[in-house]
C-alpha positions in Angstrom: 0.0 0.1 0.0 1.6 3.3 -0.9 2.3 6.3 2.3 -0.1 9.2 2.3 0.6 12.3 1.6 0.4 13.3 5.2 2.9 10.5 6.1 5.3 11.7 3.4 5.3 15.0 4.3 5.9 14.5 7.8 8.5 12.0 7.0 10.3 14.5 4.9 9.9 16.8 7.5 11.8 14.8 10.2 14.4 14.4 8.0 14.7 17.9 7.7 14.7 18.5 11.3 17.5 15.3 12.2 19.6 17.0 9.3 19.2 20.4 10.5 20.1 19.3 13.8 22.8 17.3 12.5 21.4 13.9 14.4 22.0 10.3 13.2 18.8 9.2 13.4 15.1 9.0 14.7 16.1 7.8 18.4 18.8 10.9 18.4 15.5 13.2 17.5 13.3 11.7 19.7 15.6 12.6 22.4 16.2 16.3 21.7 12.0 16.3 21.4 12.1 14.7 24.8 9.8 11.7 23.5 10.4 8.2 23.4 11.5 7.0 20.0 7.9 4.6 19.6 6.5 7.8 19.1 8.9 9.3 15.9 8.4 5.8 14.3 4.3 6.0 14.6 4.5 9.7 13.3 6.4 8.0 10.1 4.2 5.6 9.7 1.4 7.7 10.0 -0.5 6.2 13.6 0.2 9.6 15.5 0.6 13.0 13.6 2.8 16.0 14.6 1.2 17.5 17.2 1.3 21.1 18.8 4.0 19.9 21.5 6.1 18.8 19.2 5.8 21.8 16.8 6.8 24.1 19.9 9.9 21.8 21.0 10.9 21.9 17.3 10.7 25.4 17.4 12.8 25.8 20.4 15.5 23.9 19.2 15.6 24.6 15.4 14.7 28.4 15.8 12.6 27.8 12.7 9.3 30.4 12.8 6.3 28.1 13.9 4.8 29.4 10.4 7.2 28.0 8.7 7.0 24.9 11.0 3.3 24.4 10.5 3.7 25.2 6.2 5.8 22.0 6.1 3.6 19.7 7.8 -0.1 18.0 7.2 -3.1 20.0 8.8 -3.0 19.0 12.7 -5.8 16.9 13.4 -8.7 18.9 15.0 -7.3 22.0 13.7 -9.6 24.8 12.1 -8.9 26.2 8.6 
């Protein structure tokens, strides 16, 4: 089964953050984001959305504007248009 566009966008974004922070893998990203490694895996497999708390944490780590982070991610579940 082909991956959904949301999963593809999330995976590309996670890879971008890993690259920007010069991290080695998803486990290192999980440590930086202060989540358990299965959270990253679930996001990569489309089982869990990239939530608002992780947007803020990513902003703190990368200093990217929240607006730019949100522009690269699929819509957050429950967000209003």
